[in-house]
PyMOL Python script that loads the backbone (N, CA, C, O; Angstrom):
from pymol import cmd

cmd.read_pdbstr("""\
ATOM      1  N   MET A   1       1.127  -1.412  -0.156  1.00  0.00           N
ATOM      2  CA  MET A   1      -0.224  -0.289   0.011  1.00  0.00           C
ATOM      3  C   MET A   1       0.995   1.026   0.039  1.00  0.00           C
ATOM      4  O   MET A   1       2.058   0.974   0.659  1.00  0.00           O
ATOM      5  N   LYS A   2       0.461   2.289  -0.889  1.00  0.00           N
ATOM      6  CA  LYS A   2       1.255   3.593  -1.250  1.00  0.00           C
ATOM      7  C   LYS A   2       0.381   4.568  -0.320  1.00  0.00           C
ATOM      8  O   LYS A   2      -0.843   4.431  -0.302  1.00  0.00           O
ATOM      9  N   LYS A   3       1.034   5.580   0.474  1.00  0.00           N
ATOM     10  CA  LYS A   3       0.064   6.443   0.775  1.00  0.00           C
ATOM     11  C   LYS A   3       1.154   7.929   0.025  1.00  0.00           C
ATOM     12  O   LYS A   3       2.319   8.067  -0.349  1.00  0.00           O
ATOM     13  N   GLY A   4      -0.242   8.894   0.138  1.00  0.00           N
ATOM     14  CA  GLY A   4       0.407   9.977  -0.207  1.00  0.00           C
ATOM     15  C   GLY A   4      -0.551  11.125  -0.231  1.00  0.00           C
ATOM     16  O   GLY A   4      -1.710  10.932   0.136  1.00  0.00           O
ATOM     17  N   THR A   5      -0.119  12.422  -0.673  1.00  0.00           N
ATOM     18  CA  THR A   5      -1.330  13.486  -1.020  1.00  0.00           C
ATOM     19  C   THR A   5      -1.391  13.922  -2.451  1.00  0.00           C
ATOM     20  O   THR A   5      -0.466  14.240  -3.198  1.00  0.00           O
ATOM     21  N   CYS A   6      -3.414  13.842  -2.798  1.00  0.00           N
ATOM     22  CA  CYS A   6      -3.102  13.817  -4.099  1.00  0.00           C
ATOM     23  C   CYS A   6      -4.487  15.297  -4.178  1.00  0.00           C
ATOM     24  O   CYS A   6      -5.188  15.562  -3.202  1.00  0.00           O
ATOM     25  N   LYS A   7      -4.558  15.815  -5.112  1.00  0.00           N
ATOM     26  CA  LYS A   7      -5.061  16.720  -5.320  1.00  0.00           C
ATOM     27  C   LYS A   7      -6.104  16.655  -6.511  1.00  0.00           C
ATOM     28  O   LYS A   7      -5.596  16.372  -7.596  1.00  0.00           O
ATOM     29  N   PHE A   8      -7.683  16.902  -6.500  1.00  0.00           N
ATOM     30  CA  PHE A   8      -8.744  16.478  -6.847  1.00  0.00           C
ATOM     31  C   PHE A   8      -9.242  17.297  -7.715  1.00  0.00           C
ATOM     32  O   PHE A   8      -9.625  17.698  -6.616  1.00  0.00           O
ATOM     33  N   TYR A   9      -9.544  17.806  -8.340  1.00  0.00           N
ATOM     34  CA  TYR A   9     -10.178  19.046  -9.353  1.00  0.00           C
ATOM     35  C   TYR A   9     -11.885  18.357  -9.664  1.00  0.00           C
ATOM     36  O   TYR A   9     -12.015  17.358 -10.372  1.00  0.00           O
ATOM     37  N   VAL A  10     -12.767  18.872  -9.195  1.00  0.00           N
ATOM     38  CA  VAL A  10     -14.612  18.044  -9.752  1.00  0.00           C
ATOM     39  C   VAL A  10     -14.961  19.238 -10.735  1.00  0.00           C
ATOM     40  O   VAL A  10     -14.748  20.229 -10.037  1.00  0.00           O
ATOM     41  N   ASP A  11     -15.331  19.622 -11.826  1.00  0.00           N
ATOM     42  CA  ASP A  11     -16.227  20.652 -12.736  1.00  0.00           C
ATOM     43  C   ASP A  11     -17.622  20.389 -12.446  1.00  0.00           C
ATOM     44  O   ASP A  11     -18.092  19.402 -11.881  1.00  0.00           O
ATOM     45  N   ARG A  12     -18.278  21.505 -12.956  1.00  0.00           N
ATOM     46  CA  ARG A  12     -19.720  21.529 -12.336  1.00  0.00           C
ATOM     47  C   ARG A  12     -20.271  19.846 -12.596  1.00  0.00           C
ATOM     48  O   ARG A  12     -20.707  19.111 -11.711  1.00  0.00           O
ATOM     49  N   ASP A  13     -20.078  19.426 -14.345  1.00  0.00           N
ATOM     50  CA  ASP A  13     -20.170  18.643 -14.695  1.00  0.00           C
ATOM     51  C   ASP A  13     -19.842  17.156 -14.584  1.00  0.00           C
ATOM     52  O   ASP A  13     -19.980  16.339 -15.494  1.00  0.00           O
ATOM     53  N   GLY A  14     -19.364  16.896 -13.281  1.00  0.00           N
ATOM     54  CA  GLY A  14     -18.842  15.750 -12.681  1.00  0.00           C
ATOM     55  C   GLY A  14     -17.335  15.553 -12.874  1.00  0.00           C
ATOM     56  O   GLY A  14     -16.734  14.931 -11.999  1.00  0.00           O
ATOM     57  N   ALA A  15     -16.641  16.042 -13.979  1.00  0.00           N
ATOM     58  CA  ALA A  15     -15.932  15.910 -14.874  1.00  0.00           C
ATOM     59  C   ALA A  15     -14.406  15.760 -13.568  1.00  0.00           C
ATOM     60  O   ALA A  15     -14.702  15.991 -12.396  1.00  0.00           O
ATOM     61  N   GLY A  16     -13.241  15.471 -13.818  1.00  0.00           N
ATOM     62  CA  GLY A  16     -12.537  15.976 -13.434  1.00  0.00           C
ATOM     63  C   GLY A  16     -11.270  15.376 -13.287  1.00  0.00           C
ATOM     64  O   GLY A  16     -10.808  14.666 -14.181  1.00  0.00           O
ATOM     65  N   ARG A  17     -10.381  15.708 -11.733  1.00  0.00           N
ATOM     66  CA  ARG A  17      -8.433  15.181 -12.787  1.00  0.00           C
ATOM     67  C   ARG A  17      -8.258  15.138 -10.985  1.00  0.00           C
ATOM     68  O   ARG A  17      -8.636  15.723  -9.970  1.00  0.00           O
ATOM     69  N   ILE A  18      -7.502  14.132 -11.394  1.00  0.00           N
ATOM     70  CA  ILE A  18      -6.479  13.848  -9.649  1.00  0.00           C
ATOM     71  C   ILE A  18      -5.328  13.995 -10.341  1.00  0.00           C
ATOM     72  O   ILE A  18      -5.264  13.716 -11.538  1.00  0.00           O
ATOM     73  N   TYR A  19      -4.400  14.410  -9.707  1.00  0.00           N
ATOM     74  CA  TYR A  19      -3.295  15.048  -9.533  1.00  0.00           C
ATOM     75  C   TYR A  19      -2.463  14.536  -8.533  1.00  0.00           C
ATOM     76  O   TYR A  19      -2.444  15.004  -7.395  1.00  0.00           O
ATOM     77  N   VAL A  20      -1.362  13.034  -9.129  1.00  0.00           N
ATOM     78  CA  VAL A  20      -0.925  12.451  -7.902  1.00  0.00           C
ATOM     79  C   VAL A  20       0.598  12.416  -8.283  1.00  0.00           C
ATOM     80  O   VAL A  20       1.087  12.255  -9.401  1.00  0.00           O
ATOM     81  N   PRO A  21       1.264  12.617  -7.006  1.00  0.00           N
ATOM     82  CA  PRO A  21       2.744  12.578  -7.159  1.00  0.00           C
ATOM     83  C   PRO A  21       3.539  11.502  -7.862  1.00  0.00           C
ATOM     84  O   PRO A  21       3.289  10.297  -7.828  1.00  0.00           O
ATOM     85  N   LYS A  22       4.466  12.056  -8.463  1.00  0.00           N
ATOM     86  CA  LYS A  22       5.254  10.788  -8.852  1.00  0.00           C
ATOM     87  C   LYS A  22       5.893   9.712  -8.025  1.00  0.00           C
ATOM     88  O   LYS A  22       6.192   8.536  -8.236  1.00  0.00           O
ATOM     89  N   GLY A  23       6.008  10.623  -6.898  1.00  0.00           N
ATOM     90  CA  GLY A  23       6.791   9.433  -5.778  1.00  0.00           C
ATOM     91  C   GLY A  23       5.400   8.517  -5.146  1.00  0.00           C
ATOM     92  O   GLY A  23       5.702   7.886  -4.133  1.00  0.00           O
ATOM     93  N   VAL A  24       4.379   8.406  -5.457  1.00  0.00           N
ATOM     94  CA  VAL A  24       3.066   7.981  -5.148  1.00  0.00           C
ATOM     95  C   VAL A  24       3.171   6.953  -5.921  1.00  0.00           C
ATOM     96  O   VAL A  24       3.498   5.772  -5.799  1.00  0.00           O
ATOM     97  N   THR A  25       2.608   8.091  -7.271  1.00  0.00           N
ATOM     98  CA  THR A  25       2.532   6.722  -8.355  1.00  0.00           C
ATOM     99  C   THR A  25       4.039   5.872  -9.097  1.00  0.00           C
ATOM    100  O   THR A  25       3.993   5.525 -10.277  1.00  0.00           O
ATOM    101  N   GLY A  26       5.003   5.678  -8.447  1.00  0.00           N
ATOM    102  CA  GLY A  26       6.364   5.183  -8.542  1.00  0.00           C
ATOM    103  C   GLY A  26       6.035   3.314  -9.176  1.00  0.00           C
ATOM    104  O   GLY A  26       6.356   3.183 -10.357  1.00  0.00           O
ATOM    105  N   ASP A  27       5.768   2.700  -8.859  1.00  0.00           N
ATOM    106  CA  ASP A  27       5.310   1.456  -9.218  1.00  0.00           C
ATOM    107  C   ASP A  27       3.602   0.909  -9.533  1.00  0.00           C
ATOM    108  O   ASP A  27       3.123  -0.219  -9.648  1.00  0.00           O
ATOM    109  N   LEU A  28       3.070   2.121  -9.595  1.00  0.00           N
ATOM    110  CA  LEU A  28       1.496   1.982  -9.896  1.00  0.00           C
ATOM    111  C   LEU A  28       1.331   1.212 -11.807  1.00  0.00           C
ATOM    112  O   LEU A  28       2.190   0.924 -12.641  1.00  0.00           O
ATOM    113  N   PRO A  29       0.449   1.164 -11.813  1.00  0.00           N
ATOM    114  CA  PRO A  29       0.358   1.079 -13.694  1.00  0.00           C
ATOM    115  C   PRO A  29      -0.470   1.590 -14.137  1.00  0.00           C
ATOM    116  O   PRO A  29      -1.418   0.987 -14.639  1.00  0.00           O
ATOM    117  N   PHE A  30      -0.352   3.107 -14.080  1.00  0.00           N
ATOM    118  CA  PHE A  30      -1.590   3.787 -14.502  1.00  0.00           C
ATOM    119  C   PHE A  30      -0.654   5.306 -15.389  1.00  0.00           C
ATOM    120  O   PHE A  30       0.250   5.983 -14.898  1.00  0.00           O
ATOM    121  N   VAL A  31      -1.140   5.414 -16.457  1.00  0.00           N
ATOM    122  CA  VAL A  31      -0.731   6.248 -17.188  1.00  0.00           C
ATOM    123  C   VAL A  31      -1.335   7.714 -16.990  1.00  0.00           C
ATOM    124  O   VAL A  31      -2.228   8.021 -16.200  1.00  0.00           O
ATOM    125  N   HIS A  32      -0.790   8.386 -17.703  1.00  0.00           N
ATOM    126  CA  HIS A  32      -1.229   9.954 -17.513  1.00  0.00           C
ATOM    127  C   HIS A  32      -2.092   9.761 -18.955  1.00  0.00           C
ATOM    128  O   HIS A  32      -1.897   9.200 -20.034  1.00  0.00           O
ATOM    129  N   GLY A  33      -3.456  10.781 -18.154  1.00  0.00           N
ATOM    130  CA  GLY A  33      -4.473  10.505 -19.116  1.00  0.00           C
ATOM    131  C   GLY A  33      -5.541   9.293 -19.000  1.00  0.00           C
ATOM    132  O   GLY A  33      -6.417   9.213 -19.861  1.00  0.00           O
ATOM    133  N   GLU A  34      -5.483   8.411 -18.015  1.00  0.00           N
ATOM    134  CA  GLU A  34      -5.813   7.032 -18.138  1.00  0.00           C
ATOM    135  C   GLU A  34      -7.424   7.850 -17.196  1.00  0.00           C
ATOM    136  O   GLU A  34      -7.693   8.874 -16.568  1.00  0.00           O
ATOM    137  N   GLN A  35      -8.074   6.631 -17.638  1.00  0.00           N
ATOM    138  CA  GLN A  35      -9.505   7.303 -17.140  1.00  0.00           C
ATOM    139  C   GLN A  35      -9.198   5.684 -16.125  1.00  0.00           C
ATOM    140  O   GLN A  35      -8.599   4.620 -16.283  1.00  0.00           O
ATOM    141  N   LEU A  36     -10.286   6.560 -14.758  1.00  0.00           N
ATOM    142  CA  LEU A  36     -10.209   5.525 -13.182  1.00  0.00           C
ATOM    143  C   LEU A  36     -11.223   5.410 -13.097  1.00  0.00           C
ATOM    144  O   LEU A  36     -11.952   6.060 -13.848  1.00  0.00           O
ATOM    145  N   LYS A  37     -11.858   4.383 -11.984  1.00  0.00           N
ATOM    146  CA  LYS A  37     -12.938   4.475 -10.903  1.00  0.00           C
ATOM    147  C   LYS A  37     -11.893   4.305  -9.993  1.00  0.00           C
ATOM    148  O   LYS A  37     -10.930   3.538  -9.990  1.00  0.00           O
ATOM    149  N   ILE A  38     -12.611   5.953  -8.529  1.00  0.00           N
ATOM    150  CA  ILE A  38     -12.307   6.184  -7.520  1.00  0.00           C
ATOM    151  C   ILE A  38     -13.293   5.757  -6.483  1.00  0.00           C
ATOM    152  O   ILE A  38     -14.378   6.339  -6.495  1.00  0.00           O
ATOM    153  N   THR A  39     -13.074   4.776  -5.535  1.00  0.00           N
ATOM    154  CA  THR A  39     -14.576   4.792  -4.792  1.00  0.00           C
ATOM    155  C   THR A  39     -13.950   5.281  -3.329  1.00  0.00           C
ATOM    156  O   THR A  39     -12.763   5.255  -3.005  1.00  0.00           O
ATOM    157  N   LEU A  40     -15.279   5.811  -2.402  1.00  0.00           N
ATOM    158  CA  LEU A  40     -14.405   6.586  -1.457  1.00  0.00           C
ATOM    159  C   LEU A  40     -15.117   5.232  -0.382  1.00  0.00           C
ATOM    160  O   LEU A  40     -16.307   4.995  -0.177  1.00  0.00           O
ATOM    161  N   ARG A  41     -14.145   4.663   0.052  1.00  0.00           N
ATOM    162  CA  ARG A  41     -14.673   3.405   1.265  1.00  0.00           C
ATOM    163  C   ARG A  41     -15.066   4.011   2.725  1.00  0.00           C
ATOM    164  O   ARG A  41     -14.648   5.045   3.246  1.00  0.00           O
ATOM    165  N   ASP A  42     -16.148   2.899   3.311  1.00  0.00           N
ATOM    166  CA  ASP A  42     -16.544   3.619   4.674  1.00  0.00           C
ATOM    167  C   ASP A  42     -15.135   3.934   5.153  1.00  0.00           C
ATOM    168  O   ASP A  42     -14.744   5.080   5.377  1.00  0.00           O
ATOM    169  N   ASP A  43     -14.538   3.037   5.268  1.00  0.00           N
ATOM    170  CA  ASP A  43     -13.013   3.190   6.427  1.00  0.00           C
ATOM    171  C   ASP A  43     -12.296   4.708   6.173  1.00  0.00           C
ATOM    172  O   ASP A  43     -11.665   5.292   7.055  1.00  0.00           O
ATOM    173  N   GLY A  44     -12.613   5.493   4.145  1.00  0.00           N
ATOM    174  CA  GLY A  44     -12.166   7.000   4.334  1.00  0.00           C
ATOM    175  C   GLY A  44     -10.868   6.203   3.461  1.00  0.00           C
ATOM    176  O   GLY A  44      -9.899   6.901   3.162  1.00  0.00           O
ATOM    177  N   SER A  45     -10.875   5.022   3.142  1.00  0.00           N
ATOM    178  CA  SER A  45     -10.466   5.307   1.622  1.00  0.00           C
ATOM    179  C   SER A  45     -10.054   4.522   0.742  1.00  0.00           C
ATOM    180  O   SER A  45     -10.077   3.300   0.592  1.00  0.00           O
ATOM    181  N   LEU A  46      -9.587   5.574   0.052  1.00  0.00           N
ATOM    182  CA  LEU A  46      -9.905   4.962  -1.636  1.00  0.00           C
ATOM    183  C   LEU A  46      -9.204   4.165  -2.415  1.00  0.00           C
ATOM    184  O   LEU A  46      -8.000   3.951  -2.271  1.00  0.00           O
ATOM    185  N   LEU A  47     -10.195   3.496  -3.617  1.00  0.00           N
ATOM    186  CA  LEU A  47     -10.099   2.886  -3.866  1.00  0.00           C
ATOM    187  C   LEU A  47      -9.965   2.781  -5.541  1.00  0.00           C
ATOM    188  O   LEU A  47     -10.932   2.796  -6.302  1.00  0.00           O
ATOM    189  N   VAL A  48      -8.406   2.659  -5.991  1.00  0.00           N
ATOM    190  CA  VAL A  48      -8.657   3.150  -7.812  1.00  0.00           C
ATOM    191  C   VAL A  48      -8.316   1.969  -8.510  1.00  0.00           C
ATOM    192  O   VAL A  48      -7.364   1.207  -8.346  1.00  0.00           O
ATOM    193  N   GLU A  49      -9.547   1.937  -9.570  1.00  0.00           N
ATOM    194  CA  GLU A  49      -8.954   0.975 -10.305  1.00  0.00           C
ATOM    195  C   GLU A  49      -9.208   1.750 -11.713  1.00  0.00           C
ATOM    196  O   GLU A  49      -9.813   2.808 -11.882  1.00  0.00           O
ATOM    197  N   LYS A  50      -8.415   0.712 -12.911  1.00  0.00           N
ATOM    198  CA  LYS A  50      -8.680   1.253 -14.398  1.00  0.00           C
ATOM    199  C   LYS A  50      -9.747   0.741 -14.851  1.00  0.00           C
ATOM    200  O   LYS A  50     -10.417  -0.257 -14.583  1.00  0.00           O
ATOM    201  N   LEU A  51      -9.841   2.120 -16.052  1.00  0.00           N
ATOM    202  CA  LEU A  51     -11.302   1.085 -16.723  1.00  0.00           C
ATOM    203  C   LEU A  51     -11.171   0.828 -17.958  1.00  0.00           C
ATOM    204  O   LEU A  51     -12.027   0.169 -18.546  1.00  0.00           O
TER     205      LEU A  51
END
""", "prot")
cmd.dss("prot")
cmd.show_as("cartoon", "prot")
cmd.util.cbc("prot")
cmd.orient("prot")
């Protein structure tokens, strides 16, 4: 598990961007511009999945 601070920007239509520092994404298989599903869990953690 990796921990870090990210920035989320969401517009009025619900579209958004997530900015994740390279130190957090180091070994994660996500690339620039890829669509992701982000789920806020009951324990306050985020689950990020590729679409």
